[in-house]
C-alpha positions as CSV (number, residue, x, y, z in Angstrom):
1,M,14.4,81.6,21.8
2,K,12.0,83.1,23.9
3,L,12.7,86.1,26.6
4,L,11.6,85.6,30.0
5,S,12.9,89.0,31.7
6,L,15.6,91.6,31.5
7,K,18.0,93.2,34.4
8,A,20.2,95.5,33.8
9,S,22.4,97.4,36.3
10,N,25.2,100.0,35.8
11,I,25.4,99.4,32.1
12,F,25.2,102.2,29.4
13,S,23.0,104.9,30.9
14,I,21.2,102.4,32.9
15,G,21.2,102.7,36.4
16,Y,18.6,99.5,37.4
17,I,16.0,98.1,35.5
18,E,14.0,94.9,36.0
19,L,11.7,94.4,32.7
20,D,9.2,91.4,32.6
21,L,9.1,89.8,28.8
22,K,7.1,87.1,28.9
23,N,4.4,87.4,26.0
24,R,4.5,91.0,26.1
25,G,3.3,91.0,22.2
26,L,4.2,94.5,20.7
27,L,5.8,96.6,23.1
28,L,6.7,100.3,22.8
29,V,9.4,101.8,23.9
30,K,9.3,105.6,24.2
31,G,11.4,107.8,26.2
32,W,11.9,111.4,27.9
33,S,15.4,113.4,28.9
34,E,14.8,115.2,32.0
35,D,18.8,116.6,30.8
36,E,17.7,117.3,27.8
37,K,14.1,118.1,28.2
38,N,13.2,115.8,24.8
39,E,12.3,112.2,23.8
40,N,16.1,111.9,22.7
41,G,18.8,110.4,24.2
42,A,16.3,109.0,26.9
43,G,18.2,105.5,27.0
44,K,15.7,103.8,25.1
45,S,18.2,101.7,22.9
46,S,20.2,101.4,26.3
47,I,17.4,98.9,27.1
48,C,16.0,97.2,24.2
49,N,19.0,97.4,22.1
50,K,22.3,97.8,23.9
51,S,21.7,95.8,27.2
52,L,20.3,93.0,25.4
53,C,22.5,92.6,22.8
54,W,25.8,93.3,25.3
55,G,23.9,90.6,27.5
56,L,23.3,87.9,25.0
57,Y,26.7,88.6,22.6
58,G,29.2,90.6,25.3
59,K,29.2,93.6,22.2
60,T,26.3,96.0,20.7
61,V,25.1,96.1,17.8
62,G,27.1,98.5,17.0
63,G,30.2,96.7,18.5
64,V,30.8,98.6,21.6
65,K,32.2,96.4,24.3
66,G,34.5,95.8,27.1
67,D,34.4,98.5,29.9
68,R,32.6,101.3,27.8
69,V,29.9,100.1,28.4
70,I,29.7,100.8,32.6
71,N,27.9,103.6,33.3
72,R,29.9,106.3,34.5
73,H,27.3,108.3,36.2
74,T,26.3,105.1,38.9
75,K,28.2,102.9,41.5
76,G,28.0,98.9,42.0
77,D,27.9,96.1,39.7
78,T,27.8,96.5,36.3
79,Y,25.8,93.5,34.6
80,V,22.7,91.8,32.8
81,E,20.7,89.2,33.9
82,I,18.6,87.5,31.2
83,E,16.2,84.3,31.6
84,F,14.8,82.7,28.6
85,C,13.5,79.3,27.0
86,A,14.7,77.4,24.4
87,G,13.1,74.2,23.2
88,A,11.9,72.6,26.4
89,F,14.8,73.9,29.0
90,K,14.6,77.4,30.7
91,Y,18.2,79.2,31.6
92,R,19.6,82.4,32.9
93,L,22.7,84.2,31.9
94,R,24.5,86.4,33.5
95,R,27.2,88.7,32.2
96,T,28.8,91.0,34.0
97,R,32.2,93.4,33.9
98,S,34.8,94.4,36.5
99,P,35.3,91.3,36.6
100,A,34.8,90.2,33.1
101,N,32.8,87.1,33.1
102,L,29.9,85.1,31.8
103,S,27.9,82.9,33.8
104,L,25.2,80.4,32.4
105,F,22.8,78.2,34.6
106,L,20.1,75.7,33.9
107,L,17.0,76.2,35.8
108,S,14.5,73.8,36.9
109,D,11.8,73.2,39.8
110,N,14.6,72.0,42.0
111,G,16.9,74.7,42.0
112,S,20.0,75.9,39.0
113,E,22.6,74.1,37.8
114,D,25.8,75.8,36.8
115,I,26.5,74.8,33.3
116,S,29.5,77.5,32.5
117,Y,32.4,76.5,31.1
118,K,36.0,77.7,32.0
119,T,36.1,80.3,29.4
120,E,34.0,83.1,28.7
121,K,34.6,82.3,24.9
122,Q,33.7,78.6,25.6
123,T,30.2,79.8,27.4
124,Q,29.6,82.2,24.6
125,E,30.0,78.8,22.1
126,V,27.7,77.1,24.4
127,L,25.3,79.9,24.5
128,D,25.4,80.2,21.1
129,N,24.2,76.7,20.4
130,I,21.2,76.7,23.0
131,T,19.7,79.8,21.4
132,G,20.8,79.2,17.4
133,R,22.0,82.6,16.9
134,T,25.7,84.1,16.6
135,F,25.8,88.0,17.0
136,K,26.0,87.8,13.0
137,T,22.8,86.3,12.5
138,F,20.9,88.1,15.5
139,I,21.6,91.6,13.9
140,Q,20.2,90.6,10.9
141,T,17.0,88.5,11.7
142,E,16.3,90.0,15.4
143,F,17.4,93.8,15.0
144,F,16.0,96.1,12.7
145,G,17.0,100.0,13.0
146,Q,19.7,102.3,14.1
147,G,23.0,101.3,15.2
148,R,23.6,98.2,13.0
149,P,26.5,98.9,11.1
150,Q,25.3,97.2,7.7
151,S,21.8,96.3,6.5
152,F,21.8,92.9,4.1
153,F,21.9,95.0,1.2
154,D,24.8,97.0,2.1
155,L,26.8,93.6,2.6
156,T,28.7,92.1,-0.4
157,P,27.3,89.1,-2.3
158,A,30.3,87.1,-0.3
159,D,29.0,88.5,2.8
160,Q,25.6,88.3,2.1
161,Q,26.0,84.6,1.2
162,A,28.3,84.4,4.6
163,T,25.1,85.6,6.8
164,I,22.8,83.3,5.2
165,N,25.3,80.5,6.0
166,S,25.3,81.7,9.6
167,I,21.4,81.3,9.9
168,L,21.7,77.8,8.5
169,P,23.6,75.2,9.8
170,I,26.4,75.9,7.1
171,E,28.8,77.2,9.7
172,R,27.6,73.9,12.0
173,L,28.9,72.4,8.6
174,A,32.1,74.3,8.9
175,D,33.0,72.8,12.3
176,Y,31.8,69.2,10.8
177,E,34.1,69.9,8.3
178,I,36.8,70.5,10.5
179,Q,35.8,67.4,13.0
180,A,35.4,65.8,9.6
181,S,38.9,66.9,8.4
182,T,40.5,66.4,12.0
183,A,39.0,63.0,12.1
184,R,40.3,62.3,8.8
185,K,43.7,63.2,9.8
186,K,43.6,61.4,13.0
187,V,42.5,58.5,11.4
188,N,45.1,59.0,8.4
189,E,48.1,59.6,10.9
190,Y,46.7,56.4,13.3
191,R,47.0,54.3,9.9
192,D,50.3,55.7,8.7
193,K,51.7,55.8,12.4
194,R,50.2,52.5,13.9
195,L,48.6,50.3,11.6
196,Q,50.7,50.6,7.9
197,R,53.9,50.7,10.5
198,S,52.4,47.2,12.4
199,I,51.6,46.0,9.2
200,A,55.3,46.5,7.5
201,Q,56.5,45.6,11.1
202,F,54.4,42.8,11.0
203,N,55.2,42.3,7.0
204,A,59.3,42.0,7.9
205,S,58.5,39.8,10.7
206,I,56.8,37.3,8.5
207,K,59.8,37.8,6.1
208,T,62.0,36.9,8.3
209,L,59.7,34.2,9.8
210,E,59.8,32.6,6.5
211,F,63.5,33.0,6.3
212,N,63.9,31.4,9.4
213,I,61.6,28.7,8.9
214,G,63.3,28.0,5.2
215,G,66.8,27.7,7.3
216,A,65.3,25.6,9.9
217,K,63.7,23.0,7.3
218,T,67.2,23.0,5.5
219,N,68.6,22.5,8.6
220,S,66.0,19.7,9.8
221,R,66.2,17.9,6.1
222,S,70.0,17.9,6.7
223,W,69.4,16.3,10.2
224,E,66.8,13.6,9.0
225,D,69.5,12.8,5.7
226,N,72.3,12.7,8.2
227,H,70.1,10.5,10.8
228,T,68.7,8.0,8.5
229,K,72.6,7.9,6.9
230,S,73.6,7.0,10.7
231,I,70.6,4.8,11.0
232,R,71.2,2.6,7.6
233,K,75.2,2.7,8.7
234,L,74.2,1.0,12.2
235,E,72.2,-1.2,10.3
236,K,74.8,-2.5,8.0
237,D,77.6,-2.3,10.6
238,I,75.2,-4.7,12.8
239,K,73.9,-6.7,9.8
240,F,78.1,-7.1,9.3
241,K,78.7,-7.9,12.9
242,E,75.6,-10.1,13.2
243,D,76.9,-12.2,10.0
244,S,80.5,-12.0,11.3
245,Q,79.0,-13.4,14.5
246,A,77.3,-16.3,12.6
247,N,80.1,-17.1,10.8
248,L,81.9,-17.2,14.1
249,E,79.5,-19.5,15.4
250,D,79.5,-21.8,12.7
251,D,83.4,-22.0,12.8
252,I,82.9,-23.0,16.5
253,N,80.4,-25.5,15.7
254,I,82.2,-26.9,12.9
255,L,85.6,-27.3,15.1
256,Q,82.9,-28.8,18.5
257,I,82.1,-31.2,15.4
258,E,85.7,-32.0,14.5
259,I,86.3,-32.4,18.5
260,K,83.4,-35.1,18.6
261,N,84.6,-36.6,15.8
262,I,88.0,-37.3,17.1
263,E,87.1,-40.8,19.6
264,P,89.6,-41.4,22.7
265,V,92.0,-44.0,22.6
266,D,90.2,-46.1,25.0
267,S,87.1,-46.1,23.3
268,I,89.1,-47.5,20.3
269,L,90.4,-49.9,22.2
270,K,87.1,-50.8,23.4
271,N,86.0,-51.1,19.6
272,I,89.0,-53.1,18.7
273,T,88.3,-55.9,21.5
274,K,84.7,-55.9,20.7
275,L,85.6,-56.7,17.3
276,E,88.4,-59.4,18.3
277,N,85.6,-61.1,20.2
278,E,83.3,-61.1,17.2
279,K,86.4,-62.2,15.4
280,E,86.8,-65.3,17.8
281,I,83.4,-66.2,17.3
282,K,83.2,-65.7,13.8
283,E,86.5,-68.2,13.5
284,T,85.0,-70.8,16.1
285,E,81.9,-70.8,13.5
286,L,84.2,-71.3,10.9
287,N,86.3,-73.7,12.2
288,K,82.8,-75.9,12.6
289,I,81.6,-75.6,9.2
290,Y,85.5,-76.7,7.9
291,E,85.1,-79.4,10.1
292,L,82.2,-80.3,9.0
293,R,83.3,-79.6,5.3
294,R,86.1,-82.0,6.1
295,Q,83.6,-85.1,8.1
296,W,81.0,-84.7,4.9
297,S,83.8,-84.5,2.5
298,N,85.2,-87.7,4.1
299,Y,82.2,-89.2,4.7
300,F,81.0,-89.1,0.9
301,E,84.5,-90.1,0.1
302,N,84.6,-93.1,1.7
303,L,81.0,-94.3,1.0
304,N,81.7,-93.9,-2.8
305,K,85.2,-95.8,-2.0
306,D,82.9,-98.7,-0.2
307,I,80.1,-98.3,-3.4
308,Q,83.2,-99.0,-5.7
309,Q,85.2,-101.4,-3.8
310,L,81.4,-103.2,-4.1
311,Y,81.1,-103.0,-7.8
312,N,84.2,-104.2,-8.0
313,S,83.4,-107.1,-5.9
314,L,80.9,-108.1,-8.6
315,D,83.7,-109.5,-10.3
316,D,85.8,-112.1,-9.2
317,C,88.1,-111.7,-5.9
318,Q,91.3,-110.0,-7.0
319,V,92.7,-111.8,-3.9
320,C,91.4,-115.0,-3.8
321,D,89.9,-115.2,-7.1
322,Q,86.7,-116.4,-5.9
323,S,83.4,-115.1,-7.4
324,V,81.2,-113.1,-5.2
325,P,77.6,-113.3,-4.5
326,K,76.5,-110.7,-6.5
327,D,72.9,-110.4,-5.2
328,K,74.0,-109.9,-1.7
329,V,76.5,-107.3,-3.3
330,K,74.3,-105.7,-5.0
331,K,71.6,-104.9,-2.5
332,I,74.8,-103.7,-0.3
333,I,75.3,-101.4,-3.2
334,E,71.8,-100.6,-3.2
335,E,71.3,-100.0,0.3
336,L,74.4,-97.7,0.4
337,E,73.3,-95.7,-2.8
338,K,70.0,-95.1,-1.2
339,K,71.7,-93.6,1.9
340,K,73.5,-91.6,-0.3
341,E,70.4,-90.5,-1.8
342,D,68.8,-89.5,1.7
343,F,71.8,-87.6,2.5
344,G,71.5,-85.7,-0.7
345,P,73.7,-85.1,-3.2
346,A,77.2,-84.9,-1.2
347,G,78.4,-81.7,-3.4
348,D,75.2,-79.6,-1.9
349,S,76.5,-79.5,1.4
350,I,80.1,-79.1,0.5
351,I,79.2,-76.0,-1.3
352,L,76.8,-75.0,1.4
353,C,79.9,-75.6,3.6
354,D,82.0,-73.6,1.5
355,K,79.3,-70.9,1.1
356,Q,78.6,-70.7,4.8
357,A,82.7,-70.5,5.2
358,G,83.1,-67.9,2.3
359,V,80.5,-65.6,4.3
360,L,82.3,-66.0,7.5
361,E,85.7,-65.6,6.1
362,E,84.3,-62.4,4.6
363,E,83.2,-61.4,7.7
364,I,86.1,-62.1,9.9
365,T,88.5,-60.1,7.0
366,K,86.1,-57.2,7.6
367,I,86.3,-57.4,11.3
368,N,90.1,-57.7,10.8
369,N,90.4,-54.5,8.8
370,E,88.6,-52.6,11.0
371,I,90.3,-53.9,13.6
372,N,93.5,-52.8,11.8
373,L,92.1,-49.2,11.2
374,F,91.4,-49.0,15.0
375,K,95.1,-50.0,15.5
376,E,96.1,-47.5,13.1
377,E,94.0,-45.0,15.1
378,V,95.5,-45.9,18.2
379,K,99.0,-45.4,16.7
380,T,97.7,-41.7,15.7
381,S,95.5,-41.2,19.4
382,L,98.3,-39.3,20.8
383,T,98.2,-37.0,17.4
384,E,94.5,-36.4,17.5
385,E,94.2,-35.5,21.3
386,A,96.8,-32.9,20.8
387,K,94.7,-31.9,17.6
388,Q,92.0,-31.9,20.2
389,T,93.7,-29.7,22.2
390,K,94.4,-27.2,19.3
391,I,91.0,-26.8,18.1
392,K,89.5,-26.0,22.1
393,N,92.1,-23.4,21.7
394,Q,91.0,-22.2,18.2
395,I,87.2,-22.4,19.6
396,Q,88.4,-20.6,22.9
397,K,90.2,-17.7,20.2
398,L,87.0,-17.5,18.7
399,R,85.3,-17.1,21.7
400,E,87.5,-14.3,23.0
401,K,86.2,-12.5,19.4
402,D,82.5,-12.8,20.7
403,I,80.9,-9.7,19.2
404,S,77.5,-10.2,20.6
405,A,77.4,-8.1,23.1
406,E,79.3,-5.4,21.1
407,I,76.3,-6.1,18.7
408,K,73.7,-5.9,21.6
409,W,75.4,-2.3,22.5
410,M,74.8,-1.6,19.0
411,E,71.4,-2.5,18.6
412,E,70.6,-0.5,21.7
413,S,72.8,2.6,20.1
414,L,70.1,2.0,16.8
415,S,67.0,1.9,19.1
416,K,68.2,5.0,20.6
417,L,69.2,6.8,17.6
418,K,65.8,5.7,16.0
419,K,64.1,7.2,18.6
420,E,65.9,10.2,18.6
421,E,63.4,13.5,17.6
422,N,64.5,15.9,14.9
423,P,65.7,19.0,17.0
424,H,65.0,21.1,14.3
425,F,61.4,20.0,14.0
426,S,60.3,22.2,17.3
427,T,62.3,25.1,16.0
428,V,60.0,24.8,12.9
429,L,57.0,24.5,14.8
430,S,58.2,27.2,16.5
431,F,58.9,29.2,14.0
432,T,55.8,28.2,12.3
433,T,53.4,28.7,15.2
434,Q,55.0,32.3,15.0
435,L,54.3,32.6,11.4
436,Q,51.0,31.8,11.7
437,E,50.0,34.2,15.1
438,T,52.0,36.9,13.0
439,E,49.7,36.1,10.1
440,S,47.0,36.1,12.2
441,K,47.4,39.5,13.5
442,L,48.6,40.8,10.4
443,A,44.9,40.0,8.7
444,L,43.3,41.5,12.2
445,L,45.6,44.8,11.4
446,K,44.7,44.5,7.6
447,E,41.3,44.1,8.5
448,E,41.2,47.3,11.1
449,D,42.9,49.0,8.4
450,L,40.4,48.4,6.0
451,K,37.8,49.2,8.6
452,W,39.7,52.7,9.2
453,E,40.4,53.1,5.2
454,K,36.7,52.8,4.8
455,E,36.5,55.2,7.6
456,E,38.9,57.6,6.1
457,K,37.2,57.4,2.8
458,D,33.5,58.4,4.8
459,L,35.3,61.1,6.2
460,T,37.2,62.5,2.9
461,F,33.5,62.4,1.3
462,W,31.9,64.2,4.4
463,E,34.9,66.7,4.6
464,K,34.3,67.3,1.4
465,A,30.3,67.3,1.4
466,F,30.5,69.5,4.4
467,K,32.6,71.8,2.7
468,S,30.9,72.2,-0.8
469,D,28.1,70.1,-1.8
470,I,25.8,70.4,1.2
471,K,26.7,74.2,1.6
472,T,25.3,74.1,-2.1
473,L,22.1,72.2,-1.9
474,L,21.7,74.5,1.4
475,L,21.6,77.7,-0.2
476,E,20.3,76.4,-3.2
477,R,16.7,75.6,-1.1
478,A,17.0,78.8,0.8
479,C,17.0,80.8,-2.3
480,P,13.1,80.1,-2.9
481,F,12.2,80.2,1.0
482,L,13.5,83.8,1.3
483,E,12.3,85.1,-2.1
484,E,9.0,83.5,-0.8
485,R,8.9,84.7,2.6
486,T,10.3,88.6,1.2
487,N,8.1,88.5,-1.6
488,T,5.1,87.8,0.8
489,Y,6.1,90.7,3.3
490,L,6.6,93.2,1.2
491,K,2.7,92.3,0.0
492,Q,1.9,92.5,3.8
493,L,3.6,95.9,4.0
494,G,1.6,97.8,1.6
495,N,4.3,97.2,-0.8
496,S,2.9,94.2,-3.5
497,Q,4.9,96.3,-6.6
498,I,8.3,95.5,-5.4
499,S,9.8,92.1,-5.9
500,A,12.9,90.3,-5.0
501,H,14.7,87.1,-6.4
502,F,17.5,85.6,-4.7
503,S,19.6,82.8,-6.4
504,A,22.7,80.7,-6.2
505,D,23.9,81.8,-9.3
506,K,24.9,84.8,-10.9
507,T,24.5,85.5,-14.8
508,L,27.2,87.3,-16.1
509,A,27.2,89.5,-19.1
510,S,28.5,86.7,-21.4
511,G,25.5,84.6,-20.3
512,D,27.5,82.2,-18.2
513,A,25.9,81.1,-14.7
514,K,28.9,81.7,-12.1
515,R,28.4,80.2,-8.8
516,Q,27.5,83.0,-6.6
517,F,24.7,84.3,-4.2
518,N,23.0,87.1,-5.7
519,V,19.7,88.9,-4.4
520,T,18.3,91.6,-6.8
521,V,14.9,93.5,-6.1
522,R,13.0,95.6,-8.8
523,S,10.1,97.5,-8.5
524,D,7.0,97.4,-11.2
525,T,6.5,101.1,-11.0
526,G,9.9,102.3,-9.9
527,G,13.6,101.3,-9.7
528,A,14.9,98.2,-11.8
529,E,16.7,97.8,-8.9
530,Y,17.7,98.0,-5.5
531,D,19.7,101.1,-5.8
532,L,17.3,102.8,-7.9
533,L,14.2,102.4,-5.7
534,S,13.2,105.1,-2.8
535,G,14.5,105.7,0.5
536,G,11.1,104.7,2.2
537,E,11.2,101.5,-0.2
538,Q,14.6,100.7,0.7
539,Q,13.8,100.9,3.9
540,M,10.7,98.1,3.6
541,V,13.0,95.7,1.0
542,K,15.4,95.5,4.3
543,F,12.6,95.1,6.7
544,A,11.1,92.2,4.5
545,V,14.5,90.8,3.6
546,G,15.2,90.8,7.6
547,L,12.1,89.0,8.6
548,A,12.7,86.3,5.7
549,L,16.1,85.6,7.2
550,A,14.1,85.5,10.8
551,D,11.9,82.9,9.4
552,L,14.8,81.3,7.6
553,A,16.6,81.0,11.4
554,Q,12.9,80.1,12.7
555,S,13.0,77.4,10.2
556,Q,16.1,75.5,11.9
557,A,15.3,73.5,14.8
558,S,17.8,75.3,17.2
559,G,17.4,78.5,15.2
560,S,14.1,79.5,16.2
561,S,13.3,83.0,17.9
562,D,10.2,84.6,19.7
563,F,11.3,87.9,20.0
564,I,12.3,90.9,17.6
565,V,13.8,94.5,18.3
566,L,13.1,97.6,16.0
567,D,15.1,100.9,17.0
568,E,13.8,103.6,15.2
569,P,12.9,101.3,12.1
570,F,10.5,104.3,10.4
571,E,13.3,106.7,9.4
572,N,12.6,107.3,5.7
573,L,9.1,105.9,5.6
574,S,6.3,108.0,5.1
575,P,3.2,108.0,7.9
576,K,1.3,105.7,5.8
577,N,3.9,103.1,5.5
578,S,4.7,103.4,9.1
579,E,1.5,102.5,9.7
580,S,1.6,99.9,7.6
581,V,4.3,98.5,9.3
582,V,2.5,98.8,12.7
583,A,-0.7,97.3,11.4
584,F,1.6,94.3,10.2
585,L,3.4,94.3,13.3
586,N,-0.1,93.9,15.0
587,S,-1.8,91.8,12.8
588,E,0.6,89.2,11.7
589,L,4.1,89.3,13.3
590,S,2.8,89.3,16.8
591,K,1.3,85.9,15.8
592,R,4.8,84.4,15.6
593,K,6.6,86.6,17.9
594,S,5.5,86.9,22.1
595,T,7.9,90.2,22.5
596,I,8.0,92.8,19.9
597,F,10.3,96.0,20.8
598,L,9.3,99.1,18.8
599,V,11.6,101.7,20.1
600,T,10.1,105.1,18.4
601,N,9.3,108.6,18.8
602,E,6.8,109.2,16.4
603,P,4.0,110.4,18.1
604,H,1.2,109.4,16.1
605,L,2.0,105.6,16.4
606,Q,1.3,105.9,19.9
607,S,-2.1,105.5,19.8
608,I,-2.4,102.6,17.4
609,I,0.1,100.9,19.9
610,P,-1.7,99.4,23.0
611,Q,1.2,98.7,25.2
612,S,4.0,100.6,26.0
613,I,7.3,101.4,28.6
614,T,8.7,105.0,29.1
615,V,12.1,105.3,30.0
616,V,13.5,108.8,31.5
617,K,16.9,109.8,31.9
618,S,17.7,112.2,35.1
619,K,21.4,113.2,35.7
620,G,22.8,110.6,33.0
621,V,21.1,107.5,34.2
622,S,17.8,106.0,32.6
623,Y,15.3,103.6,34.9
624,I,11.7,102.8,33.6
625,E,8.7,105.1,34.6
626,G,6.4,102.1,34.0
627,Y,4.1,101.2,31.2
628,Q,0.9,102.3,30.3
629,S,-1.9,100.9,28.1
630,T,-3.6,103.3,25.8
């Protein structure tokens, strides 16, 4: 932070002042009180100490705040306005009383932007973040002299460490710890109240769905079993009906064959007539054969008789007892024998006729038998017609028992039954789909929970780190820095015989180390500890440690400060030490600080400080007379 200007009105002893603070270097602030006619009580501290500190933090180094800061000798608004730079940005703050208010503006070439918050506390937090200073760090690093309630060595080790913590980003670490803890608790609450509860609910839903799926599958299997049994039973019934239908048709076919096998009377009579005609033909042929046989038999009988008579005639005639001419008779016999030979043996012709007659007689007998059979059928024809009628009636009754339509209906029912879908399958599918979706959601929740679990572990790690680990590390690294800077400043201030040692651990009488901030000071020519040093030596140590703390703050990115206030810092100092301090301010500190307020009434110092301003108080009101160069 670099101061640019200071305006103050009606505050402490001040009436109204405007002070340009840009690159003022070492600025001696001296005073004169017309009311007291001496240099004390002029209002020097009101300008460089009280108004500046109150403007920045709402209270003085000594803790004065509220309406106690209002100048009762003047009228008008009470305020302090400070312009400063922090980093690359330029700001203006304005703090007022009656009413109490803190305003903060971001300045640019285009004007100003109000960046104040609703409450003074919130705006103060923003201001502290911008300047990198709190009230506690300011009074230990940028302010030295009267009015400070306690110096660094007046603090307990715990308060000393707290001061360093406030300079280091440890206080921010505390904020980070709180943020990490708050975030961890929120993550934990989110996991417990939402994720874990949702995971438990999804697990319960999954168990319910698995139970429902099990029940639905059981119902599905039961339905499938019953459905299969129904199909098999219907197929069996159809097979039985088809067999019955086949048997029925077989019975009808048999009866129909029986009907066909029953010949009508007309047909039988026609057969009888036909057979009788055949018989008549056969008998005619037989009679012809009989006649032919008779003729052959008579012919051969007569021929044999004639031949025998001729043979007998060779003897004397029996009648006339005369002799027959034998040659003639022999000739006739030869002719007759030859004739007999020409016609073949007489037995063959007769045997042939007998054979042909036997065949015809058998055929006629067969025809007679057939005729007799047909005649018997004719006798029973009326009974056969009654049987035919009865068979037709039986066929009719069997046809009335026709179950083909029933079989067709059963087959249609079977087809429908086979096409039936398992009604529980859709339920199983629905539950399974819900289960898969629920498991997918659960997987996502578990994945998210793992992510937040890791986040919670990380936050727990950082919570612990911000709470102790990093703080310890920062403090351990700050101690060598503070020790080196303090001892360097003591040398530059002409007190190289004094040395300081900073440690994050304290060695106990037992020899054991205790985690506790500790600073020890000793002089090679004097006291072995701080309390044994002279007042002047203690004053120089305080100043050196203060400058080291300021350097520590300067080393922080947001802790850079370009000014310092020394309010009557030479108490208990010899003139030599005072001059050493001024020489140090001119040669060393002015290189790093653009504005150094040195409030003092020491006349011997005014000649060695080139720039000064004089604060004059008259009738209870202080103002700046101007500054002069010597």
